[in-house]
N, C-alpha and C positions, 0 to 999 in steps of 0.2 A: 504493500500500500504506500502511496506517496501523494503529494499534492497534484492537482490537475493542471497546475501552471507549468507549462512545458519548459520555460526558461530555467526555473529552479530544478526541475527534474534532470535536465542536462547537466547542470552544475553539480548536483549531488552525485550523479552517476560517475562523473570524471573525478570528483573529490575522492570517492570511495575506491575507484579503480587505481588510483595512485597510492593506495595503502594508507591514506589519511583517515582519521577517525574522530578527532576532537573538535567540537563546535560549542562555543559558549554563547548562549542566547539570552537576551534580555526581553522580558515580556512586552507584548504590544499586540496590536491587531493587524496593522499593515504587513507585518512580517509573519503572519499566520502561515502562509505557504512554506516558509522556511522551516518553521516549527514542525509542520506536518511532514515535510519531506525528510527531515533528519530524525525526528523523534520516533517515527514508525520503523526505521531501519535498525535492526538489532546488531548490525555490524559496525554501527557508528556510536560515538559516545557524546550525546548532547548533555550540556549542563545549563541550568537556569540560574542566572544571577541578576537581581533586580537592577542594581545601580550600574549603568553602562560604563561609567569611568572605572569602577572597581572590576567589572566583568572583563574589560579590555586588558587591564593590568594582570588579572588572574590568568587570562589566556596567554599573555606575554610570558608569564612564569612557566606555564606548561610547555610552551615552545622552547624556552631557555633550557629546560631539563631534557626534553625529548629530542630536540634538534629537528623536529618536524613542523610543517605548517599547521597552524591551528586557526580555525575560523571563528570569527565573532559576528554576531548577527543582531541587528537592531531594527526597531520600527522606524517610521519616518519622522520628519520634523526636527525638533531640537535633540532628539536621542543620539543621532550620529555625531553631533558636535561634542558630546561627552566622551567620545572615543579619542578625541584629538591628542590629549597628553600621552596616552599609551602608544598611539600611532607614531607620534614624533619620537618617542623613546625607542620604539622598534626600528625606526628608520636609521637613527644615529647609532644604535647599538647593534644593528644588523640582525634582527630577530624576525623569523618568517611568520607573518600574520596575513590571513585572508580576510579583509574587512568587507562584510556583506551588509549593505544598507538597503532596506526595503523603501520604496518610494511610491508616490502617487504617479499615475500615468501622465505623460507630458501635457495633455490638454487641461490638467488641473493645477499646473504650476503657475504661480503669479496671477491667479484669478480670485484670490481670497478664500480658497478652500482651507479647511482646518488641518492642523498638524502638517504643514507644508513649508519647506524652505527649498532653496536651490541646492540640491545635493550633488549634482554632477561636479566632479573635481573639487569637492569641498576640502580635501586634504592636500591641495595642490603643492604646497611648499615643503611637504615632508612625507612624500609617498613615492614609491618606485614607479608605479604605473596606476592609471585610473581607467576604468572601463564602464560602459553603460550597456546593459543587455537590452535586446529588443523586447517590447511589451508582449507581442504575440508572435508565435512561430507558426505561420500559416503556409509557408512555402519551403521547399528544400533549401533555397538560398538562405532563408531566415535561420533554419536549423544549422546549416553549415557555418554561418557567421557566428552563431552562439557557441557552437562547439569550438571554433577557432579562438574566440575571445577567452573562453574559460580555460582552454589548454594553455594559452599564452599567459594568462593571469597566474595560474598555478605554477607554471614554470618560473615566472618572474619572482615568485616568493622565495625561491632558492638560488637562482643563478643570475649573474656570475657570483654574486654574494647574496645571502639572505636579506629579507626586508619585507615591509608591509606592502600589500597591493589592494587597491579598492575596487570593488565591483558593485555598482549601483544597479538595483533591480526594480524596475517599475512593475507594480501589480494593479490590475483593475479588479473591481468587485464583480462577483462575489469572491471571497478570499479563502473559504474553508472547504472547498470541494476536494474530493479525493478520487483516486483512480488506481488501477493496477498497472498503468502504463509505465514501462521501463524503457527509456530510449536506448537505441543501439548507438553507442558512441565509441570513438577511437582515441586512445591516448597518443598525443603527438609531442615530440620533444625537439623538433627541427627548428628551433628558434635561434636567433643570432646570439652568440656568446663572444666575450672579449678574448682576443688571441693571447696566448701565453707568450712570455718573453722569449726572445730568440738567442741564438748562439753568440751574436755580437755583443749584446749587453752582458751575457754571462762571462765572456772572456775579459771584457773591460772591468767588471766587478772583481773578478779573481785577481787580475793584475794589480788593481788598487789595494785590495786586501793584503796581498803578499808583499807590498812595498810601503805600507803605512804603519807607523809606530804608535798612533793614538786613534783608536777606533772606539766609538761609543755606540752601543745597541740599546734601544729603549723599547721594551715590550709594553704596549698599551693593554687595555682590558680585553680579555679573551677567555674562552673556556678551555679546560685542560685538554692537551693533545699529547699522547705518549710519544708519538713520532717527533714532534717538535721539541718536547722536553728533553729527550735524549740528545738531539742535535744541539740544542741550546747549551746543554752542559758542556759539550765539546768546544763550542765557540767561546763560552765564558772562561774556559781554562787557558785560553791562549794569552800570552803575556801582554800583547798589544791591545787587549780588549777590556773595556769596562762595560759590563752588561747590567743595565739598570732595569729593575722590575718593581711592580707595586703589588699590594695585596690582590687587587683585581686582575693582575696578569696571570695568576695561577701557576707560577713557577716556584720550585723549591730546590735549593742546592747551595753548597758552600761558596760557590764562586759568583753568586748573584748579589748585586748591590740592591737589597730589597728595603732599605730605609732611606730613601732618596733625600727627604727633607732634612733629616738628622745630619746627614753627611754634608749637604750643601751649606747648612748653617756654619759648619766648621771651616769652610773654604773661603770665607769672606775676605781674607787678606791677600790671597794669591789665587784668584779664580782661574786665570789664564793657564796656569800650569796644569789644571785639571780639565780644561776645555779640549774637545776632540778635534782632530783634523777632518775625520770622516764620521758622519752620523748615519746610523741605519735604524729605521723605525718600522714597526708593524703592529697590528692590532688596532683596537679602537681607542677611546679617550684615555688620557693620562690625568690623574687627579692633581698631581703636584703643580702648584703655581710657581714654586721656586725653581723647578727644572726648566719651565718655560721661560722665565726671566733670565736664568743663567745662560741658556743657549741663545736667546735673542740678543743678549748683551755680548756674548762670546761666540759669534757665529762660526760654524764649521765651514771648511772650504767646500765640502761636498755633503749632500744629504740625499740618501736614497730612501724612499718609502716603498714598502712592499705591500701590494694590494691586489687581490684577485680581480677586482672590478676596474682597476686602473685609477682609483680615486686619488686625486692630487691633494693629499692632506698636508698642508704646509703649516703645521702647528708652530714651527720655530722660525718661520720667515726666511728659510734658507734652502728650500727644496730645489734639488738639481735634476732629479729624474725619478720616475715611478717604475718599479719592477712589477709587471702585471702577472702575478702568480701568488698562490698562497705561500706564506713564509715556510711552512713545512716542506712543500714540494720543491721550492726554490733551493733551500739550503740542502735538502737531501740530494739534489742533482749535482751540487758543486762541492759538497763538504770534503771530499777526498782531494780536491784541488786547493783547498784553503790551507795555508801554512802559517805556523807561528813566526813572529818577527821579534828579534831581540828588542826588548822594551821593558820599562818598569811602570808603564801606564796603569795596567790592571792592578798591579801590586799596590800602587799608591792609593788607588780608590779603595781596595780591600783593607788596607791598613787604617784608613780613616773610618771605614765602616766599623771595624773592631774597636777603635778608640771611642767612638761616640756610643757604641753599644754598652761598653763598660761604664762610661760616664752616665748614660741614661738610667741604667740599672741602679747605680749608686744614688742618683737623685730620687728615683721612685721609692726606694727603700725608706727614705726619711720624710716623705711628704704626708700631709694629713689626708683624711678621706675626701676624695674629690673625683671628678670624671676620669682623670688620668689613672688614679688608683683603681677605679672600677674596671677600666679597660684592661689594665695589666692583669688583674685577677680573672676576669671573664675569659679573656683570650687564652690564658694558660689552662683554663678549666674546661674548654670545649671537648666534647667526646671525640675520641679518635674516629677518623673517617666520617666526619659530619659535614654538612653544608652550612656555611656562614653567610648570612645576608646582612649587608651593611646599608643603613639608611643614609640619606643625605640630610644635612650637609656635614655636621660634626662627626658622626660615627665613622664614616668612610675615611675622614682625615685622621682621626685618632688611630685607626687601625694601621695606617702607613708608618706610624712611629715604632711599631713592634715587629715589622717584617712578616714574611710568610711562615705559615705553620704547616709542618709536614702532615699530609693526609687530609688537609682541610681544603675544600673547594669553595671559592668565594664568589658571591653574586652581589651585584649592586646596580641600580639604575643610573649609570653614569653616561648614558647616551646624551641626554639633555640635562641630567642632574637635577631633576625637579623633586620637590618634597612629596608630590602626590604619587600614590600607588605603590609605595614600598611594602606595605603590609600585604596588599593584594597579590603582588608579584611573588613574594616569598610563599604565600599560601598556594599559588599555582605551581611553583616548583615542587612543593611538598606533596602534591597530589599523587604523583607517580614515583616519588622517591621513597626508598626504604630507609634512608639515612635519617638521623636526627637533623632537623632544619632549625637553626637558631637565627632569629632576626634580632639584631641590635639596632634600636632606633631611638631617636630623641622623642621628647614628649610631644612637640608640635607635629612632627612627622606622623606619630601614631594617631593623635587626635584627628588630624587632617584626613587620614585614610581609615578611620574606625569603621566605616561601612564595609570594610573588607571582612569583618567578622559576621556580617549579615549574609552568611554563606554556609549552606548545609553540607559542603564538601570538605570542610576543614578536618585534618587528620590529627591524631594524638601526637604524631612526631613533630608537630609545629610548635615551637617554643619562642615566645617574644620576650625580649629583655628591653624594658623602657628605662632609659636614663633620664629621669625627670628632674631637670635643674630649674624648673619654673619659667621656661621660655626658650627662645632660640639662642643656644649657647654660643654659636659661632659669631653672633653679632656683638658679644661681649669681648671677643678676642681679636677679630680682624680690625685693622686700622680703618678709621672712618666712623662707622656707627657708634663705637664705644666712646668716641670723642664728642658726641653731640648730646644735648640735653634730652633727646627724644629716644634714646636707646631702649628704655624699658617699654614705653608705650607703642612705639611704631616700628621698632626693629626686632628686639628680643621678644616683644609681646608678652610681658610678664603676666603670670597667672598663678592660681592656686588649685588647679584642676587635678583630679585623680582618675586613674583608669579603672578603679575598682567597680564602679557602677556599670561601666560598659561591659566589663568582663562578666558580671552577674547577669546582665541582660541577655547576653549571647551564650551563656552556659560554658564559659571558659574558666579554668582553674586560675585562681589569683593568689599571688604571693607579694609581700612588700618588705622592703629593707630600707632603713633610715641611717644605718651606720655600717662600718666595715664588718663587725661581728655578725650582724643580721644577714648581710650579703653573703658571707661565707657559709652561713647556715642554710640559707634559703635557696641558693643557686643549685646545689645538688638535688634538692627536693624537686625543684622545677624540672630539671633535666631527667629525673627518674620517673616522674609522674607519667603513667602510661595509658590512662583511659580517655583523657580529653586534652585538647590543646591547652597551653598554659601561658600565663603572663607573670613575669617578675618585674615589679616596678621598684626601681632603686632611686631613692630621693637624695639628691645632692644639692649643694649650694652653688648657684650659677656664678656669682661674683668670685667666690673663692676658687672655683674650678678654672675660671678664666685667668686669674692671677697665677695659679699653679702652672698652667700651660705656658704662659709668658716667661715665667721663671725657669721652666724646663729648657726652653730654647736659649735663654741667656746663659744658663749653666753650661750647656754643651758648647756654646760659642766661647765662653771664657776658658773652659777646661781643655778644649780640643782644637782650637784654631791653629791653622798652619800658614 
């Protein structure tokens, strides 16, 4: 059984034939044909989530974990507009979403009909492709065109790099008809892809590598890759290489510089000695503002960015060329040709990493209960082989101070780095994950996305740690907001709210800690509770935490500067 609307019947058939199954639907009437088409099919996994914004981020989390295209489906009008934050995040983080928006038929647009906006190309600035299906399939040409559009749309969600694709689907009334009709469709993959890099650029790159004594590699946000991890370890061990990573890069190893901000604070006096001649980058966004400033002020002679789609990501304003291939495939192809060069460049970076690590640990051992103390304890207490989800803005920045943790996979919405959707996304990842999924979020990030708990698919392996310092802690730390008389009311947004009532409303286990002793007692209880999702709300003092963090960087600068 399926909807009698042939346009959605074709889409569903091709979706299923590609081995896809997950679709997150938000209730409505205009999208009834989508509901009927997907909900009747036992080979598909439809989910119903009321809040479109939360639904889209939940789907984004599912796609993050599975690596497969996940569909989201809304009714018409303002509903699709609520998808925008998650669609933008998927675009910049390269997550495969198929965005299905039910629409009024063309003759009802801009005539004053209810629940109607101009939906075609509504995500134009942050979508890979946008399509509009025909209203009726009355001829073979209509059917062939619909089949072509859907095939191309589904292909584009994954190639040459993943991302969101929008398909707007007009439906005329009646909307609730059903049929046994199953269209005969053909999966097609003959769409244009970006050509991989050729022998000439390979030879040029190898020659530069083998004759350069100061090479810096920066890995942006990405998901773990065994192939790339092994190759990266070999590259990082070469003496001419400083290999910089972040928590969100998901690399672990002794030769990686995984505490970028800590090290850069100590290089204030002689930055040019540590600047690279050649910069190589791959992956998505980098959190550290300090490395961006460092390289913009001390530009490399050459900068290669490696991207399967040929994206010209000129983060450091020094881009020389783009290598059109995945980093894993590119380095695998040439790794045997890359040779170590006599140099102390990598050693100098590693020495500073070890120096600031020792200084940082000494500082943390003597500080009072504060956000920094909380992160130190929580990160050391994560269950082995778990998923760590980091909220924006303060949590993901704090995590960078401690480096990568063996066996921990890190997720964070750093595509556009918005505060919205972090709880929903983590919930989506946990849906198919058998690991413990721990989200560390600030209070404002949690409250902003508390609709994420209005979700009947939450699993007991989903654990939320809220560091409640009474507002947006980052604004008490970064230069600018903290220097104005408006920091509490208009930037940090100071409050006295608690998550306890929200947890009770949605049937979530709730724990609370107001000091170090309670935190150490309650965190293991949260992590071991196995029947329901859980929240641990840790109460800290915002002003004190901001001062501790400022003093942390001053201490490292004073103790470790070179």
